[in-house]
N, C-alpha and C positions, 0 to 999 in steps of 0.2 A: 438782633445781628441788621436787618435790611434801616437805623434810625445808625449807627455807627455806619453803614456804607454811603449812607446818603451823606452824612459830614466827610467821608473821607472824599467822596468825589468832590464836594465842596472846596474841600482843600486843592486837590487836583489842580481842578477849576481856575483855582484861583494862583495861584502858581504857574500855570500856563500861561492865561493872560496877563501876569503882569512880568511875563520873560526870563522866570525864575524857575520851570522845570526842569531845562538841562545843566542848569546849575545848582541841585536841588538835591540829598541825599533822604530817604523818604526811607524808614521803618517800622514797621505796625507785628508788637507781641501780643500775645497773649499769655493769662496766665490763669488753673486753674482754681483760683481763690479757694475758698477755704471747702470744695463738695469734694475735687477727684482726688486727694491728698494722700488715701488712705494705703492707698497698694503703689505695686509697682508693672501692675498691669499694662497694660499698652496706654489703657485712658488715661493713664494719669502720671504716665511717661510723658507725653506727647503733648505736645503746646502748638501752634499757628504763629509761625514767623513771614513776613514779608517784609522781602525786601527790592527797594529799587534805587540803582546808581547809578549816575551817567554814564552813557558810554561802556555799558553792560552788553555785553553782545549775544547773550541770551537772554534779552527782556521777556518773562512772558511764561518764559519757563517754570516747569517745578521738578524739586530733585528730592530722592529718601532718605539724602544724605543726613547724617546726623550730627547738626550743628548747637551748641548749648546757647545759652542767655549771653553768658560772660564773652563769648565769641564774635558780640558784638559791639563793642568798642574797636578792638583790633581790627574790625572789619576794616569798619567807616574812616578809622585814619588811613590807613591804607588806599582805600579808597578815594581819600583827598588829597595823596600823596604827599600826608605826614609822616612822619618816623613813629614808630610803637616803643615807648618808653619800657624798657628788661623788665620790670617790676609788674608789669601788666599780666594778668594770668587770659588764658586765651586766643584759642588758636584762626587768622585772617580768614575768614568761607570767599572772598572778591573770586580767588580761582573756581569757585563754585556758581559766581552767580556766573562766568562763561564758558561755565561746559558743565553743566547740573549733573551731567556720567560721568565725569571724577568719582574712581574709587577713594575714599575718603573714611572718617572717622567710625572705626565702627563699635563705638562705645565699650572695647575691654570684652568684646567676645571670643 
């Protein structure tokens, strides 16, 4: 992970150096690959998602809210001021970026 951290750091530094950081949405997410998709235990069901969107009021915060990868596109579209086509699945999580304590999707519990 330290290699990936260094590369992300270079990306962010480059965006800042070129005056693009305040205009750029950055989303990093992970997958389990082939190794951890055998059950619905916690380890198998969770994957990292990090989002940075210009103007978000809770930058640097985290949340235990459940979002899905299908939510990434509608979130980026909304944050960019674009309309979300009706056929798109997923729910924008932009509200969570501004208030991570919101009651959110409970995953059908």
